[in-house]
N, C-alpha and C positions, 0 to 999 in steps of 0.2 A: 602549569603543577604546583607554584608555592601557594597561590589561591586555593587551589582546592586543597593540598595539605592542611592550611590553617581553618576553614569549611569543614575540615575532619575533626581536628580538633573541637573547636566550636561545638560542634553534633554530639562527641565524645560526652564533651564537659557537662552539655545539659540532658544528656542520658543519662550519665551517674548521678547528676542533680537529681530527675522526675527518681530514679530508684531511691536514692536515697531519703527521698521526702515518703516515698510509698514505704520505706521500711519502718521510718518512726510515726508513722502516721497511725493511732489509734482505729482498731473495727470499729467503730463506735464516736456518736456523736459527743460532744462532750454536752452535761445537762440533761440529755438525753436517757431516760429509763433506761437500762439494761439486768439482764440476769445475772444471778451471783448462786454460785454453789457452794454451801459451806457446812459445816458440822457442827452441832451446839453441845456434844455429849463425849467426851474421851478421854483417858488416862495415860497417867508418864509413870514412871519411877519413885516420883512424889507423893505417892500414896500408892493404890495396886494395881498398876501400870506395870507393865516386863521390860519399856522402853525411856529412853529418852526423852524430855521434852525437843530434841534439836530431833533424834530420829524419829518422833511422832508427826513433828510438825513437817519434817523431808515427805515421811510418804504419801501423806494430803496434798502438799504442796505437787509432788511427783505424779500422781494420780490425779492431778484434772479438778481442786479443789482453789475456791477464790477466798474461803478464810476458814478458821479453824478457830471453837475455844477450848483451851485445853480445862478441866474442870475436874481437878483432884479434887479429895475429898478434904473438905475443913483444912484445905491449904491452897494460898490463890500463887501462882506458878508469874514469877514476874517474865511478861512473853516481851521486854525491851529488846532485850538484846539479841530475841529471835528474828522481833520484827527487822533489825538491823541485818540479820545473817541472812534472812528467806524473805522479808517484807518485799515487796514492789508495787510502785504505783498501775493501780488498775488491774493487777496479778495477783498477789497472794496477801493476807492478812491474818495475823493474831488479833485476838480478841481476849482480854482479859477475864478470866470465868471462875469460879470455885463452885464446885458441890456441896453444899451447907446438908453435912450427912448426922441425923438425929433419928428418935428414936419414941416413941411410945408403947410401953412395956415390951414385948416381945416383936414389933411390928416397928420397921424399918421408913424410914421418912425423909424422902431422899429428896432435894430441891436446888436447882439450880439456879446461879445468881450469874447474868448476863452481863459484862461491860461494868464491871467493877472498877474500883479506885483502890480500894484497902481488904486487906483481909476481914471476914466473918466467923464471928463464933455459931455456932449452933443455938437456939432460945429455948429450945424444951415446951411442954405443956401438959395441961393434965386429964388430954384425948387425943384422939388423931386430927379433931378439927382445930385444937388450938393448940395443936402443933405447929398443924401448917400453917395458921391465922398468926403467928406470931413470929416465924420465918419469913413469912411473905411483908407481914410489915416490916420488921428488919433491913429485908433485901430492898425494898423501897425507900427506905429510909436511906440507902447509901446510893440512891439513883438509879438503883440496878434493877433489869429485869427478872422480874422473877420465872421459873416453869415448874412445876413437878413433874416427878420423875419417874415412869414404870411403878402408877399406883398397885398394878396385878401383883407387883413383886413379893411374893410371903405373902400375897392377897392381904394388904396391908393396910390400902385406900379405898374408897368406896367414893360412888359420888357424892353420896351425903355429906360424906365429910368435907368434899371443895365444897358443894354448895354455899352462897351468901359468903364468903368472901373477899373481901375489897378487897381488889389490887393484883388479885390472879386470873391472869389473863391468857396462860400457857400452860399447855400439859401433855404430855409425849403420848400422840396415839400411837408410836409405831418406837419399838426399842429395840434393836437388832440384839442385845443379849439374848443367848438361846436358853434362860431362865425367868422370864419377866412376864410368861404367861397374857402375852400378846392377844391371844384370841379367847381368851377365859377357857371354863370349862366349870365341871362340878355345880353349874346354876349359877356361878359368878359370871359380869358380861363381860363382852369384850372391850378392849378399852375404845374399838370403834361405837360402840353400844354404850360404851359410859358418856361418850360424848352428846350424845345424841340425849342422854336423862339431862347432862350439866344445861343442855341450850333450851333443852324444854322447863328445865328449871328457874331457867332465866340467867344462867351463869356466863356471861357473854366471852366462850374463852378459843382461843386459837388452837388446832393441833402441830406438834412439830412430829418430825423423826429423826431418829440418832442411830448411830450404830453403840453407842457405850463400848467402845474399846477399850481392851484392856491389853491384849492378849498378841503381839506385831511378829513374834520370831517363832510362832507355830501358826498352821492354817487348820482349821475344820469345824465341822457345824456345833462340836462341842464345846471350842473355846470363843471367847467374844471378838470378834476378829474385828476387821476395820471394814468401811464401805458397804455395809450393810442399809443404813437408812442416812436418809440428808434432808434439809432444805434448802430449796431455790427461792431467793429476794428478787423481788424488781426494785432497782435505788438506782439514783442517779449518777452514784458516787462507791468507791470500795472504800468507807472507811468503816470506824467504830461507831462514830454518831450514825452516819446514814443506812449502817443497816440495822442498828438495834432501834432506828426509826421505823423502818419498814416491817420488820416483826412486831412493832409495837403497833400498828396500824391494821395488820394482817394482809401485808400486800408480798405475799410469800405458797410456796407448795410445800408439799412435805411428801417425801417418796421412798420408798425402799426397792426401786430401781423403774419405777415407768419416769419416763421425761415428758414436760410437756413444752410445748413451744410458746405456748399466750395462754394468758387467760383476762377474760374481757368481762366487765359485769357494767353494765346501762340501766337504764332507768325500766329498761323492757324486758332485758333477756339476762342471763348467763351461760356465754357462751366460751368453752376448754375448745384447744386446738391440742391434740395428740401426737407426738413424735413418732409414726406408724417404721417401723423399722421388719425387714425378713417376714417370717411368715406369721408373727405375732399379730395377734388379735385382743379388742378390748370393750370392757361391758362398763360402762357409764352410768352411776348410779346414782341420780339427785334425791337428795334426803332431805325432809323439813320437821316441823313440830312434833316431838314424840320418836321419830326414827322414821316417819312414813314416808313409803318410797313415792316418791312426785313425780318422777319418771324416767327410764332405763332407755340408753343409746350404743346401739353397735357402731354408730361413726365415727370417723378419722376427727369429726369437728362434730360433737355433739352440743346443742344449744337447746337450754330450758328458757320457755317466754312467762314472765309473772303472770300469776291471775289476780292478786293484789288478793289472797285469802294467807298469803304465806305470811309464818312468823318469823323464819329463817330457811335459807337453804343453804346446803352445802353440797360437793358433787366428793365419791369415791370412783375411780378408774381402776379399774381390775386387768390385769394381763394375763393372758391365754399362759405366759411362761412361769406363774405365781407369785408376779407384782403389784405394786401397788400405787397408789399416788391419791393424794388429799387433799382437794380444796378450800379455802377457808369459806366460811359460815356470811354469807352478806346476812344484815338482820334488816328486814322488811318493816316490823314495829316493833 
């Protein structure tokens, strides 16, 4: 009986150790890329939001986001204390950021500066294009990543204004604020169409999706609530440098509600795997030079095989539930 009792104790110890090991072992392999969900545009009481930085960051962490940029207008919110409180390795990260808020005449020109080390000041210019150019150069000079925000807000920025601007590699193809005119109108193109105009004109530009949240204490379509747009970045780790590097090389997709399981681009094809749930149906459109539709698919794993004639290829995935996802252009020549 004594031998049995010792054996049982040993078995329990081994089992407890195995359970403990299982609990601390991360659900990914170190050094292997994984997908991280994040929002790159939101506001707090430090500018025109209705909630404190702690309340805002807590909302995103509790709703399954891995990273967040607090982009208050002309204010760099210090995220060190927030990372000490809410940040956790491979779970949640605050990125230092700022929305440089400028204008030309009556046209608002807002450009996010992501992964900043110091607060920046809006630079102004003698035209819309020059204002964008000066602010982008200022952000690049601070070793941060610039992204033009909501071009159709007050119909301020056209594709022509962004063409030929050195260092401009990102813009918002979707913004969840209710007054930014994502879909265009009155002869003005949608942001999705504007993206093709820019790509066709030679601007190598990646598209991001954001919620531009200001309102956390009330909900409704008339408010700029959180959770309406995000990016999902493929990276080997959750760090400011790694996330920014992945954004810079276009290794991410943008979404207003469609989830993807994978995006794979090889020399032969552009392949997407959609996360299909319930009765939702999807239409994937592969787009090329001039916004030309290269192919359309209703499959859960759409794939476009390159012909060799493409200047670039990107994809938009539209859901029957009214949401979309945008994958990044691959440049063929």
